[in-house]
C-alpha positions in Angstrom: 26.8 11.3 -124.3 27.8 12.4 -120.6 28.3 8.8 -119.7 30.7 8.4 -122.7 32.6 11.6 -121.7 32.9 10.3 -118.2 34.1 6.9 -119.4 36.7 8.5 -121.8 37.9 10.7 -119.0 38.3 7.7 -116.5 40.1 5.9 -119.2 42.5 8.7 -119.7 43.2 9.1 -116.1 43.8 5.5 -115.6 46.5 5.6 -118.5 48.0 8.7 -116.9 48.1 6.7 -113.6 49.7 3.9 -115.2 52.3 5.9 -116.9 53.1 7.9 -113.8 53.5 4.6 -111.8 55.8 3.3 -114.2 58.0 6.3 -114.5 58.2 7.0 -110.9 59.8 3.5 -109.9 57.3 3.3 -106.9 56.3 -0.4 -107.8 58.8 -2.5 -106.4 60.0 -5.1 -109.1 62.3 -6.9 -106.7 61.7 -10.8 -107.2 61.8 -11.0 -103.4 58.9 -8.6 -103.0 55.5 -10.2 -103.1 52.9 -9.2 -105.5 49.7 -7.9 -104.3 47.0 -10.4 -104.4 45.0 -8.7 -107.2 48.1 -8.8 -109.5 48.6 -12.5 -108.5 45.1 -13.4 -109.4 45.0 -11.2 -112.5 48.4 -13.0 -113.9 47.2 -16.4 -112.8 43.8 -16.4 -114.3 45.2 -14.8 -117.7 47.8 -17.3 -117.9 45.2 -20.1 -117.5 42.7 -18.7 -119.9 45.6 -17.9 -122.4 47.0 -21.4 -122.4 43.5 -23.2 -122.7 42.8 -20.8 -125.6 46.1 -21.2 -127.7 46.5 -25.1 -126.9 43.1 -25.7 -128.5 44.5 -26.7 -131.8 46.7 -29.2 -130.2 45.4 -32.7 -130.0 46.0 -34.2 -126.5 48.1 -37.4 -127.0 47.2 -40.3 -125.0 49.5 -42.7 -126.5 52.7 -41.6 -124.5 54.7 -44.6 -123.2 56.9 -45.3 -120.3 60.1 -45.3 -122.6 59.0 -41.8 -123.6 58.7 -40.8 -119.9 62.1 -42.1 -119.2 63.5 -40.0 -122.2 61.4 -37.0 -120.7 63.2 -37.7 -117.4 66.5 -37.0 -119.0 65.2 -33.5 -120.2 63.5 -32.9 -117.1 66.8 -33.3 -115.1 68.7 -31.4 -117.5 66.4 -28.3 -117.7 63.2 -28.4 -115.3 64.4 -29.8 -111.9 66.3 -26.9 -111.0 63.0 -24.6 -110.8 60.2 -26.9 -110.4 61.9 -29.9 -108.1 60.9 -33.3 -108.1 59.5 -36.1 -105.8 61.6 -35.6 -102.5 63.5 -32.9 -104.3 63.5 -29.4 -103.6 64.3 -26.9 -106.5 67.7 -25.6 -106.8 68.9 -22.2 -106.0 67.4 -20.5 -109.1 64.0 -22.0 -108.4 64.0 -21.0 -104.8 64.5 -17.3 -105.6 61.6 -17.2 -108.3 58.5 -14.9 -107.9 56.2 -16.3 -108.6 57.6 -19.6 -107.5 57.7 -22.4 -110.2 54.7 -24.8 -109.2 55.6 -27.9 -107.8 54.3 -30.1 -110.9 53.2 -33.3 -108.9 50.7 -31.1 -107.3 49.8 -28.9 -110.5 50.1 -31.0 -113.6 46.8 -32.9 -113.4 44.8 -29.6 -114.2 46.2 -29.5 -117.5 45.8 -32.0 -120.5 48.7 -33.3 -122.5 48.0 -30.8 -125.4 48.3 -27.8 -122.9 51.1 -29.1 -121.2 53.0 -29.4 -124.7 51.9 -25.8 -125.4 53.2 -24.5 -122.0 56.6 -26.3 -122.6 57.0 -25.3 -126.3 56.0 -21.8 -125.6 56.8 -20.8 -122.0 54.8 -18.3 -120.1 55.6 -14.7 -119.9 56.4 -13.0 -116.4 57.0 -16.5 -114.7 60.4 -17.5 -115.6 59.0 -20.5 -117.6 61.2 -20.5 -120.6 60.0 -21.6 -124.2 61.9 -24.8 -125.5 60.9 -24.5 -128.9 64.4 -23.5 -130.1 66.2 -26.0 -128.2 63.8 -29.1 -128.3 61.8 -30.6 -131.2 58.2 -31.5 -130.9 59.0 -35.2 -130.2 61.5 -34.2 -127.4 58.7 -32.0 -125.8 56.1 -34.8 -126.0 58.5 -37.1 -124.2 58.8 -34.4 -121.4 55.0 -34.1 -121.3 54.9 -38.0 -121.0 57.1 -37.9 -117.9 55.5 -34.9 -116.3 52.3 -36.6 -116.5 53.6 -39.4 -114.3 55.0 -37.2 -111.7 51.9 -37.1 -109.4 52.1 -40.8 -109.1 55.8 -41.0 -108.4 57.0 -41.6 -105.0 60.5 -40.1 -104.2 61.8 -43.8 -104.3 60.4 -44.3 -107.6 61.7 -41.2 -109.0 65.2 -41.7 -107.8 64.9 -45.4 -109.1 63.8 -44.0 -112.6 66.7 -41.4 -112.4 69.0 -44.4 -111.8 67.7 -46.3 -114.8 68.1 -43.2 -117.0 71.7 -42.7 -115.9 72.6 -46.4 -116.8 71.0 -46.1 -120.3 73.1 -43.0 -120.8 76.5 -44.6 -120.1 
């Protein structure tokens, strides 16, 4: 019984401390201020496990074509490149000011399957500036974006530029 009382007391003190920090304004919420390492770890770990859990019902697609990837590049150029950059291309001003920084997708996309990428793009990720595209793009458009993003790790800057030129010519 004493240990239960100690636990409840500690929990109440923790809640009071959290409320005090929130109302005091002591925590610096500036995007320029780096987060403490423990907070970075907690949020990244939570995000990774949440995506894997919530994307379980989505069957990863293995039939995504090069044509779909070209369609996905069009969407990527309209929405994603500003934060994530591309092969040989830095993110734009907005992406450079994000905290946490948007991942450079050629380096990180391989750790997710296509279903998980679909879930991330469709639903977004809280507290990362990763927007949800569910209200602006239909599922097929999101799959084309997945098709392109999965090809990013293999694209050289020259191939990326060539692919952008192909998309531009098709759009004329």
